[in-house]
N, C-alpha and C positions, 0 to 999 in steps of 0.2 A: 504494500500500500504506500509506504514511504517513497519508493522508487517511482511508482505511478504518479504520485502527487508531484514529485520533483520534475519528472519528465513532461508533465502536462498531459499524460495519457487520460487522466480523469481530472475534472475541474476542481473537485473538492470532496471533502468527507466530513461527516459529523458522526461522532462515536459517543456512546454512553458507557462503554466498557472496553477494556483492553484484555488481551489474553492472560495477563498477570496483574492482579490487583493486590497491593498497590503496585504501580508500574515501576520497573527498574529505571534508574536515572539514565541509563544508556539506551533506552528504548528509542529507536530511530524516529518514531512518530513525535516524540517529545522534543526532538532537536531540530525539527523543520523550521526554517526561518521565514518561509512564505506564509501568507495568511489564508491558506485554502483548507485548513483543518480546524475543527472544533472538537475538543474532547471534554466532556462533562465529568464530574467526579462520581459517576454512577449513583446519582441520587435523584434521577428524574421523577421518581415516585414521591419525593418528599416535598413537592410544591404544596402550598396551602390548598389549592383546588383539589389535588390528588388525595391529600389526607382527609379533606372534608368529604369527598366522594366515598372514601373508605369507611369513614364513620357513618355516613348515611346508609350505606349498604349493610353495615353491621347492625344498625338499628332496625332496618327493614327485616333482616334475617331473624333477629331476636323476636320481633313482633309476630312474624309469621310462625315461628316455632311455638310461641306462647299460645297462638290460636290454632295450632295443629294444622297449619297450611303449608303445603309444599312450596318451596321457593328455590330457584337456582338449582334444580335437580335435573339431571339427565338420566333417563331410564332406558 
């Protein structure tokens, strides 16, 4: 991926995770000097909106369970 980005074979990349977490300081993706890569710290799930959606689903699941309703079940 680093070579493809350097050569311009691909225009850019956005990554949420690398093959090793935490990444090694010598990872070639971390040493690219061009601005065609974005690497997030593997916490895309941690936005306020994502956490609120998680809590909303939890509340819906508990309410459904309390009323003996099946929810989010694949049979």
